[in-house]
N, C-alpha and C positions, 0 to 999 in steps of 0.2 A: 398574488396568488391567494393568500389567505383571505383577502377582502371578498373574493368570489366564492367563499365557502369551501375551499380546498383544505383538507386536513394534511398535516405533516405525515400522516400515516398512509396517505394515498400513494399508489404506485402506478407507474406507467413508463413509456419509452422515454429514456433520458439522453440517448445518443447512440453512436455506433462504437463497438470495441475497436481499439487502436489498430490492431493487426488483422484480425479476422473479419472485421466489419459486420459483426452480428449486432442485432438490435439489443440494447441493454435495457432491462426492466429494473427499476429501483424506486426508492422513495424520493420525496422532495429533497431530503438532505443528501441523498446519493446524487441527485441531479445537480444540486448546488456545488457539491464537492467535485464531481466529475467535470463540470463545465466551468469551473473557476470563478464562481460568484462569491467571492470572499466576504464582501460587506453584507450580503443577505445571509450567508452562513453564520456570521458573527451575530447578526441581529436576532435571528431565530434561536440560536443556541444560548444566547445570553439573556434573552427575554424570559422572565419568570412566567409569563402568560402561556408559553408553549412547552414548559418543562415536562408536563405529563404526556405530551405527544411525541417527544423526541426518542428515537430508537437508533442509537449509534451502531447497533449490532445487526441492523437489517441487511440481509444478504441479497445481492443482485442476482438476477437470472438473465438468460439470453434466449433469443429466438433467431433462427436462421432467416435472413432477409432475402438473399438471392437464391432463386431456384436453380437447381443444377444437380449434377451427379455427386454422390458422396454424402456422408453424414456431416452434421454440424460439428465443428471442433470448438469446444467452449474455451473462452479466453478469460473472462472475468466473472463467471458464475461463482457465487458464494462470496464475492468481495463486499466488504463493508464500505461505508462512505469514506473512511480513512484510506482504505486500499484503492478505492476509485480515484481519490485525489492524487495518490502517488503515481498511478499508471497514466494519469493525464499529463504529467510532466512538471518540470521545474517552475513553470508559471504558477503552479498551485502550492508553492512552498508556504505561503501565508496560511492557507487552509490547513495544510498538514500540521504546521506549528499550532494553530488554534485548536484543532481537534485533539491534539496530544496534551498541550499545556493547559488549556482552559476548559475543555469539554470532557476531559478524563478518558478519552479513548485509549484503549490498550495498544501499546506499540509492539507487543510481543505476539502479534497475530501471524498466522500463515494461511496460505490457500490450501486447497485439496492436494496439491502436488508438493506441499511442504515449503513453498517459497515464502520467505519472510518479507517484511517491508524492505530490508536490505537487498534481497534478491530482486524484488520488483523494481527498485530504483536502478538496479543494474540493467535488468531486462529492457526497461523503457528509457535507458540512457538519461538519467536524472541526477547529475553530479551534485547539484545544490541540495536536493532532498537527501541524497546519500550523506553529504557532509553534515547536515543537521542530525540525521539519525545516528551516525557514528559518534557524535558528541554525547549521545544518550546512552553510552555503553553499559550503564548500570541497569537499564531496563530492557535492553535488546541485545541479543546474542549476534554480534557481527560475524562470528565464525561458524554459524550454523550451517548444516548441510541440508539440502532439500531431499525429497524422496529418491532422487536419482544419485544422491551422494555428492552433489555439486555445492561448492561454497560460492558465495557472491564473487570472490576474487577469481576463482576458476572460470566463472561465467564471463566476467569482464575480460579476462585474457582471451577466451575463445571467441568473443564478439569483437575483439580488437579495440576495446574502449580503454585506450592508454591512460587517460586522466583518471578514470575511475579505478583502474587496476593499480595505478601508482598510489592513490589514496588508501586503498585497502591493503596493499603491500606494506606501506609505511606503518599502518595501524597494526598489522600482524607483527612486524618487526619490533615495534615498541611494546608489545604485549606477549612476546613469544614464550615467556616463562611464567606468566601470571595465570591465575585461575579465573575462569569466566563463568558467571552465573547463567545457568540455563533456565528457560521458563519453568521447567519442572522442579526447580529448586536444587537440582544436582549440580555438581561442578566438575569440570574436566580441565586437564592441562591442554593448552593449545599446542598442537603438533607443529613444530617448525617446518617440517617437510610437507605439511598439508597444503593443498592449493588454495 
């Protein structure tokens, strides 16, 4: 890519959203993250040659591909490369780890609907990514509620994702009386009756 004069800041179609099948527009890093190109992602992000061009906060947009009635329902608009890697599935676990551990991407991000990386890993049925994220409990609130008031555990339960629900339930039980750090720096007691 770079040999042909393409900048890491270039943007274009990188694929189709997993559920709505909208065309996703993002940067090259977004494309690498979304499409599971782990070795290229590591090469670009660890090479000092490209540090000035890397934008881990670049937010994806979408376009409706299929003509038809109704308006476009956005699925991944506003997603960073890290968020795109999560919604792409467990096959991208190495990219998720690399972006958080070595590239310094923030793990406490959320989408416009308040869904955290934990919520996204549930919505897209990614138990490996979820297990990795819950181990980072100091930097991510595993009990956060989205704008609809849903916790990731509640989502997993309503989607019938037993393995994920069990993981989150065990975590909630082990932390039921601890204080959890929220991204805003406030703390709250975890409600044992919360979903």
